[in-house]
N, C-alpha and C positions, 0 to 999 in steps of 0.2 A: 805427687803422683800425677801422671799425665792422663787426662781424660780424652776420650775420642775413640776412633776406630783402632782395632788391633793392627799391629804391624807384622805379626807373624801369621802366615797362612800355611796350610799343609803343603802346598806347592813349594813355597820358599824353604821349608824345612827339608823336604825330600830332595831338593836341588842342592842343598848345602854339601860341599865336598870337603874332604880332609885337606888340611894345609900343614905347613911345617910346624906351626904352633897352634895350641887350642884357641878357639875364639867363640864369641857369644852371638846369638841372634836374640835381640831383646824384644820384649813385649811390654804391655802396660803393667803397672803396679808391682814391679820387682820380679815378674816371671820372665824366664829366659831359657833358651835351649843352648847348651854348651856342646860344641862339636869338637871331638878329640882329634888327635893326629892320625888315628886309625879310621876316622869317619863315624865313630859311634856318637849318637846324639842322646843327650840326657837333659830332662827337664829339671830345672833348679828354680828356687825361689830365694830372693835376697831380701833381708829385712834388717832392722836395727833393734838391738836389745841392750839396754844399759849402756848406751853410748857407743857400742861397737857394732860393726857390720858383720852379719853372718849369712851363710848360704845353707839351704836345705836341699838335699837331693830328693826329688819327688819320684823319679823313675826314668826308665829308658824309653825313648821314642823308637818304635811305634807301639810298644807294649802299653804304655800310658799314652793314649791317643788324644786327638783333638777334642772330641765330644766329652771325654772323661773329665776334662777340666772345666766343664760348664759353658762351653761356647755355643752360640747359636740358639739357645733356648730361652734367653731372657731379653726382654725389651729394654732393660735398664742399661745394657752395655757393660755391666760389671761382671767380674769373675764370681763364680760360685765359691764361697769360702772353703778352703781346704782344711779339713779337720785334722789338726796336728798340734802337738804340744811339745815344746823343747824338753829334752830329757831332764834338765836341771830344774824344771818347774813341776814335773810329774810326781 
């Protein structure tokens, strides 16, 4: 996991435009915004479980906004943990 400042900003997400193919705007710790061919922006989280890579859809931007993910409130520079459990562990 990369430590340091976040690479995603609200301005960068808002300025992201639709392209011919889906693409990602990455942030730290596996968090990213996926921009679809229609311009829809979706928060996703990538993690590894049992040796395989998996993605979790968190929600659409801007319904799930910037402060909802714990930005700007902590001095540690880390994300607030998202309370989520994979369905196969529930």
